[in-house]
Biopython code that builds the backbone (N, CA, C, O; Angstrom):
import numpy as np
from Bio.PDB.StructureBuilder import StructureBuilder

atoms = [
    (1, "UNK", "N", (-51.832, -8.674, -23.163)),
    (1, "UNK", "CA", (-52.939, -9.634, -23.231)),
    (1, "UNK", "C", (-53.897, -9.191, -24.342)),
    (1, "UNK", "O", (-54.403, -8.069, -24.321)),
    (2, "UNK", "N", (-54.131, -10.039, -25.267)),
    (2, "UNK", "CA", (-55.057, -9.714, -26.347)),
    (2, "UNK", "C", (-56.475, -10.112, -25.949)),
    (2, "UNK", "O", (-56.679, -10.853, -24.988)),
    (3, "UNK", "N", (-57.441, -9.611, -26.697)),
    (3, "UNK", "CA", (-58.830, -9.929, -26.385)),
    (3, "UNK", "C", (-59.120, -11.399, -26.618)),
    (3, "UNK", "O", (-59.982, -11.971, -25.952)),
    (4, "UNK", "N", (-58.404, -12.030, -27.566)),
    (4, "UNK", "CA", (-58.631, -13.451, -27.837)),
    (4, "UNK", "C", (-58.215, -14.288, -26.626)),
    (4, "UNK", "O", (-58.926, -15.214, -26.235)),
    (5, "UNK", "N", (-57.062, -13.962, -26.034)),
    (5, "UNK", "CA", (-56.614, -14.687, -24.852)),
    (5, "UNK", "C", (-57.586, -14.487, -23.693)),
    (5, "UNK", "O", (-57.874, -15.423, -22.947)),
    (6, "UNK", "N", (-58.084, -13.270, -23.549)),
    (6, "UNK", "CA", (-59.025, -12.998, -22.458)),
    (6, "UNK", "C", (-60.307, -13.806, -22.640)),
    (6, "UNK", "O", (-60.835, -14.365, -21.679)),
    (7, "UNK", "N", (-60.803, -13.866, -23.875)),
    (7, "UNK", "CA", (-62.030, -14.628, -24.112)),
    (7, "UNK", "C", (-61.819, -16.105, -23.836)),
    (7, "UNK", "O", (-62.684, -16.747, -23.240)),
    (8, "UNK", "N", (-60.673, -16.665, -24.262)),
    (8, "UNK", "CA", (-60.439, -18.089, -24.045)),
    (8, "UNK", "C", (-60.307, -18.398, -22.551)),
    (8, "UNK", "O", (-60.791, -19.428, -22.081)),
    (9, "UNK", "N", (-59.648, -17.498, -21.805)),
    (9, "UNK", "CA", (-59.518, -17.715, -20.370)),
    (9, "UNK", "C", (-60.881, -17.627, -19.698)),
    (9, "UNK", "O", (-61.193, -18.403, -18.795)),
    (10, "UNK", "N", (-61.689, -16.672, -20.148)),
    (10, "UNK", "CA", (-63.025, -16.532, -19.571)),
    (10, "UNK", "C", (-63.872, -17.757, -19.901)),
    (10, "UNK", "O", (-64.614, -18.252, -19.053)),
    (11, "UNK", "N", (-63.757, -18.242, -21.139)),
    (11, "UNK", "CA", (-64.519, -19.416, -21.537)),
    (11, "UNK", "C", (-64.082, -20.647, -20.738)),
    (11, "UNK", "O", (-64.916, -21.469, -20.357)),
    (12, "UNK", "N", (-62.785, -20.773, -20.487)),
    (12, "UNK", "CA", (-62.289, -21.908, -19.705)),
    (12, "UNK", "C", (-62.822, -21.842, -18.279)),
    (12, "UNK", "O", (-63.173, -22.868, -17.696)),
    (13, "UNK", "N", (-62.883, -20.637, -17.716)),
    (13, "UNK", "CA", (-63.397, -20.499, -16.343)),
    (13, "UNK", "C", (-64.873, -20.873, -16.282)),
    (13, "UNK", "O", (-65.308, -21.549, -15.350)),
    (14, "UNK", "N", (-65.647, -20.432, -17.284)),
    (14, "UNK", "CA", (-67.069, -20.784, -17.312)),
    (14, "UNK", "C", (-67.232, -22.294, -17.458)),
    (14, "UNK", "O", (-68.105, -22.896, -16.833)),
    (15, "UNK", "N", (-66.374, -22.908, -18.298)),
    (15, "UNK", "CA", (-66.437, -24.361, -18.474)),
    (15, "UNK", "C", (-66.153, -25.087, -17.162)),
    (15, "UNK", "O", (-66.822, -26.070, -16.844)),
    (16, "UNK", "N", (-65.173, -24.616, -16.401)),
    (16, "UNK", "CA", (-64.855, -25.242, -15.117)),
    (16, "UNK", "C", (-66.034, -25.122, -14.158)),
    (16, "UNK", "O", (-66.362, -26.071, -13.446)),
    (17, "UNK", "N", (-66.670, -23.952, -14.142)),
    (17, "UNK", "CA", (-67.823, -23.750, -13.260)),
    (17, "UNK", "C", (-68.967, -24.685, -13.651)),
    (17, "UNK", "O", (-69.610, -25.284, -12.789)),
    (18, "UNK", "N", (-69.216, -24.808, -14.963)),
    (18, "UNK", "CA", (-70.292, -25.690, -15.414)),
    (18, "UNK", "C", (-69.982, -27.145, -15.093)),
    (18, "UNK", "O", (-70.882, -27.901, -14.727)),
    (19, "UNK", "N", (-68.722, -27.547, -15.225)),
    (19, "UNK", "CA", (-68.345, -28.922, -14.885)),
    (19, "UNK", "C", (-68.543, -29.170, -13.395)),
    (19, "UNK", "O", (-69.021, -30.234, -13.000)),
    (20, "UNK", "N", (-68.177, -28.192, -12.562)),
    (20, "UNK", "CA", (-68.378, -28.339, -11.115)),
    (20, "UNK", "C", (-69.862, -28.496, -10.792)),
    (20, "UNK", "O", (-70.232, -29.325, -9.961)),
    (21, "UNK", "N", (-70.708, -27.707, -11.442)),
    (21, "UNK", "CA", (-72.148, -27.814, -11.201)),
    (21, "UNK", "C", (-72.665, -29.174, -11.641)),
    (21, "UNK", "O", (-73.459, -29.798, -10.937)),
    (22, "UNK", "N", (-72.213, -29.637, -12.810)),
    (22, "UNK", "CA", (-72.662, -30.934, -13.321)),
    (22, "UNK", "C", (-72.233, -32.067, -12.393)),
    (22, "UNK", "O", (-73.010, -32.984, -12.130)),
    (23, "UNK", "N", (-71.002, -32.004, -11.899)),
    (23, "UNK", "CA", (-70.521, -33.045, -10.980)),
    (23, "UNK", "C", (-71.337, -33.031, -9.695)),
    (23, "UNK", "O", (-71.659, -34.090, -9.156)),
    (24, "UNK", "N", (-71.673, -31.853, -9.201)),
    (24, "UNK", "CA", (-72.483, -31.774, -7.990)),
    (24, "UNK", "C", (-73.871, -32.341, -8.193)),
    (24, "UNK", "O", (-74.390, -33.037, -7.320)),
    (25, "UNK", "N", (-74.481, -32.053, -9.335)),
    (25, "UNK", "CA", (-75.823, -32.573, -9.614)),
    (25, "UNK", "C", (-75.787, -34.088, -9.732)),
    (25, "UNK", "O", (-76.644, -34.776, -9.177)),
    (26, "UNK", "N", (-74.797, -34.616, -10.454)),
    (26, "UNK", "CA", (-74.702, -36.066, -10.640)),
    (26, "UNK", "C", (-74.448, -36.760, -9.314)),
    (26, "UNK", "O", (-75.028, -37.813, -9.048)),
    (27, "UNK", "N", (-73.594, -36.193, -8.481)),
    (27, "UNK", "CA", (-73.317, -36.830, -7.195)),
    (27, "UNK", "C", (-74.551, -36.793, -6.301)),
    (27, "UNK", "O", (-74.809, -37.745, -5.564)),
    (28, "UNK", "N", (-75.318, -35.700, -6.357)),
    (28, "UNK", "CA", (-76.558, -35.651, -5.577)),
    (28, "UNK", "C", (-77.552, -36.694, -6.062)),
    (28, "UNK", "O", (-78.230, -37.326, -5.252)),
    (29, "UNK", "N", (-77.649, -36.883, -7.381)),
    (29, "UNK", "CA", (-78.552, -37.905, -7.920)),
    (29, "UNK", "C", (-78.105, -39.298, -7.499)),
    (29, "UNK", "O", (-78.941, -40.141, -7.172)),
    (30, "UNK", "N", (-76.806, -39.550, -7.501)),
    (30, "UNK", "CA", (-76.304, -40.864, -7.093)),
    (30, "UNK", "C", (-76.594, -41.122, -5.619)),
    (30, "UNK", "O", (-76.998, -42.225, -5.249)),
    (31, "UNK", "N", (-76.393, -40.126, -4.789)),
    (31, "UNK", "CA", (-76.667, -40.292, -3.360)),
    (31, "UNK", "C", (-78.153, -40.538, -3.139)),
    (31, "UNK", "O", (-78.526, -41.376, -2.318)),
    (32, "UNK", "N", (-79.001, -39.821, -3.858)),
    (32, "UNK", "CA", (-80.449, -40.021, -3.726)),
    (32, "UNK", "C", (-80.852, -41.418, -4.191)),
    (32, "UNK", "O", (-81.671, -42.079, -3.553)),
    (33, "UNK", "N", (-80.272, -41.862, -5.306)),
    (33, "UNK", "CA", (-80.587, -43.196, -5.813)),
    (33, "UNK", "C", (-80.130, -44.263, -4.831)),
    (33, "UNK", "O", (-80.859, -45.223, -4.582)),
    (34, "UNK", "N", (-78.951, -44.113, -4.278)),
    (34, "UNK", "CA", (-78.457, -45.106, -3.308)),
    (34, "UNK", "C", (-79.319, -45.108, -2.049)),
    (34, "UNK", "O", (-79.581, -46.169, -1.482)),
    (35, "UNK", "N", (-79.757, -43.942, -1.611)),
    (35, "UNK", "CA", (-80.602, -43.872, -0.425)),
    (35, "UNK", "C", (-81.957, -44.543, -0.681)),
    (35, "UNK", "O", (-82.483, -45.234, 0.191)),
    (36, "UNK", "N", (-82.519, -44.340, -1.878)),
    (36, "UNK", "CA", (-83.805, -44.985, -2.173)),
    (36, "UNK", "C", (-83.652, -46.487, -2.289)),
    (36, "UNK", "O", (-84.520, -47.229, -1.831)),
    (37, "UNK", "N", (-82.565, -46.953, -2.891)),
    (37, "UNK", "CA", (-82.332, -48.403, -2.967)),
    (37, "UNK", "C", (-82.132, -48.979, -1.573)),
    (37, "UNK", "O", (-82.644, -50.058, -1.272)),
    (38, "UNK", "N", (-81.404, -48.284, -0.728)),
    (38, "UNK", "CA", (-81.171, -48.773, 0.632)),
    (38, "UNK", "C", (-82.488, -48.815, 1.412)),
    (38, "UNK", "O", (-82.706, -49.730, 2.207)),
    (39, "UNK", "N", (-83.366, -47.835, 1.192)),
    (39, "UNK", "CA", (-84.632, -47.836, 1.924)),
    (39, "UNK", "C", (-85.530, -48.974, 1.430)),
    (39, "UNK", "O", (-86.328, -49.514, 2.196)),
    (40, "UNK", "N", (-85.401, -49.335, 0.154)),
    (40, "UNK", "CA", (-86.186, -50.465, -0.363)),
    (40, "UNK", "C", (-85.653, -51.793, 0.186)),
    (40, "UNK", "O", (-86.429, -52.704, 0.478)),
    (41, "UNK", "N", (-84.331, -51.898, 0.324)),
    (41, "UNK", "CA", (-83.740, -53.161, 0.769)),
    (41, "UNK", "C", (-83.905, -53.373, 2.260)),
    (41, "UNK", "O", (-84.160, -54.490, 2.712)),
    (42, "UNK", "N", (-83.757, -52.289, 3.030)),
    (42, "UNK", "CA", (-83.762, -52.458, 4.487)),
    (42, "UNK", "C", (-85.064, -51.943, 5.082)),
    (42, "UNK", "O", (-85.253, -52.001, 6.297)),
]
sb = StructureBuilder()
sb.init_structure("model")
sb.init_model(0)
sb.init_chain("A")
sb.init_seg("    ")
for serial, (resi, resn, name, xyz) in enumerate(atoms, 1):
    if name == "N":
        sb.init_residue(resn, " ", resi, " ")
    sb.init_atom(name, np.array(xyz, "f"), 0.0, 1.0, " ", f" {name:<3s}", serial, name[0])
structure = sb.get_structure()
């Protein structure tokens, strides 16, 4: 295993973690927005 392969694998893992965090934040915002719209309608 060369250092270049290790860095790319590490970078890919960090990218996956950041994508997971971003998806969680966006889904929380969507749920909050839907809840506020529902509270306004009902």
